[in-house]
Structures are given as structure tokens and as C-alpha cells.
N, C-alpha and C positions, 0 to 999 in steps of 0.2 A: 703321641705315639703310645701304643699299648706296651706293657712290659713283655719282654721275651728274652730268652736266652740265645737268640740268634746271634751268631758270632760276628756279624757285620757291625761296625761302629754305628752308633745312633745317628750321627750326622749323615752318614751314607744311606742308612735305612730311610731316613726322612726324604732325602733327595730321590731315592729309588721309588718310594711310595708315590711321590708326586709325578714322576715319569710314568709309572704304570697306571695311575689314575687318569692321566691325560690320555693314554692309549685306550683305557677302558671306555672313556667317553666317545672316542672315535668309533670303536667297535660297536658299542651299543647303538649309536646313531646309524651306523651302517646296517645293523640288524633290523632296525625299524624301517629303514629305506627299502630293504629287500622285501619285507612284509608288505609295504605299500605297493611295490611292483606286483607281488603275488596276488594281492586283493584286486588290483585294478587293471591288469593286462587284458587286452581284447584282441581279437583277430583270428585269421584262419588257422593258425597253429596254437590256438588258445590252450588247449588241455596240456600239451607238451610243455609249453613255457610256464604255464600256471604251476604245474607240478614241479618243474625244474626250480622255479623261484622259491618253492617251499624248502628246497634243500639248502639254499644259500644261507638263510638265517640260522639253520641248524648247524651248518659248518662254522659260522661265526661264533655261535654259542660256545663251542669248544674253546676258542681263544678267549672269549669273555670270561669263562670260568677260570682258566689258567691265570689270566692277568689279575682278576679280582682276588683270587686265592693267594697269589704272590704278595699282593699288598698286605693282606692279613698276616701272612707268614713273616713279613718284615716288621710287624707291629703297627701297621697303619690301618686305616679304615677305608674299605673300598667305597668309592663315591659313585654309586650307580643309580641314583634317583634320576627321574626325568629332568628335574631342575638342574642337577649337576651336569647332565649331558648337554642340556640347552646352553648352559654357561660356558662349557669347556670345548665342545666339539667345534672343529674347524671345517667340517664338511659343508659344502653349499646345501641350502635347503632343497629338498627333493621336490621336483615339480609335481603338483597334484592335478594338473590339467592334461596329462598325457595318458594315452590308453594303448597305443600300438606296442607290440612286443619289441620292435626295433628301437623305439624311443626309450622304453624301459631298460632294455639291454644296454643301450648306449650310456644312459645316465648311471645305471648301476655299475657298469664296468669302470667308469671314471671315479666313482666313489670308492670302489674296491681298490683301484690302483693307488688312490690317495692314502687310504688307510695302510695298505701294504708298504708304501714309501715311508710312512711315519714309523711303522714297526722296524723297518730296516735302519732308519736314521737313529733309532734309539739304541741299537746294538753297541756302537762305540761308547756311548754315554754310560750304559749299564756295565760294559766291560771295564771302563775307567774306574767305576765305583766298586769293582771287585765282586760283582754278583754273578758268579758263573751259572748258578741255577736260573737266574733271570735271563741271562744270555741264551741259555738252552731253550727257555720258553719262547723267547723272541724268534730264534731260528726255526723252531718247530712251527710257530705261528706264521712266519714268512713263507715257509714251504706250503702250508695249507692255503694261505691267501693266494700265492702264485698259481696253485692248482685250480682254485675256485675261479680266479680271474681268467685263466685259460678256458675253463668251461663256458663262462659267460661270453667271452670274446669269440669263441668258436661258433656261437649262434649268429654272430654278426658277419662272419667271413664266408666266402664261397658263394 
């Protein structure tokens, strides 16, 4: 841990940094999966979905920055390399053999829901460790993920 005058006790900061680094890996993996969909979608509604898929990684980027910066604020090191993500992410591998917008939307919505669930599950852990600022980040991120998931799922409905 890096030195800091952060008022949380070091043992809590260490645990919090681990929680947030785990979430960082999930979000970075999701961000790359959304780019995979953006680059490879095909079909009659190509341009609309292609452009839409460009918004998803941008939305995830906000959460990525908040989480990585929280790790640093706690005195930890944000673990955001591709190697760290590969070791830590629990998301299923994104299929590289799909092209239809429906398939991409389906796979992406499942990954988004999984990351959103992980963010929500971390709230009681972070609360127990006394990190109110961290809880605020998680709540803000959950709101953003729920909204993005709604947008993606809306393309599959109707």
C-alpha cells in the first residue's frame, strides 16, 4: 500500500483496494467486449447498432475511472493491465464468431447484467468496511449500469 493520510485503517484500505480492483477487472473486460461488438456487428440495422455500441464502452469508462481512482485514493495500485484483467475477470469469454446485432445485444446484455450484479454485491462489503465514498461510487455506478443495460435490452424487446 502506498502512504496516505486517508482516515480509513490500513487493513480496511487493503481489503477495499482488493474489492475495487476485482470490480475494475470486470469493468475493463466489459469495456473490451462492447468494443468487440461495435467492431463486428453486421445486419440491416448496422449503423444504428454500430454507433450505439460505441456508447457502451464510453459509459463503462466513467465507472472504470471512478473505481481505479478509488483504489489509488485508498493507497492501493489500480490493477488495469490486460494481464490483470485476464487473471481476474469472471466474465465469460466473448464469442468472436457472431455478427448479428441480436446476438451481440444478447451477449453484451448478459455481460452487463453480470457486472452490474457484482457492483451491487460489493455495496454491503464496502459499507461494512466503512468506506462511504466507495459506497457512493458503487451506487452511482449501479445506476449507470442499470441505465445502460436498459438501453441494450430495449433493442432486443418489441
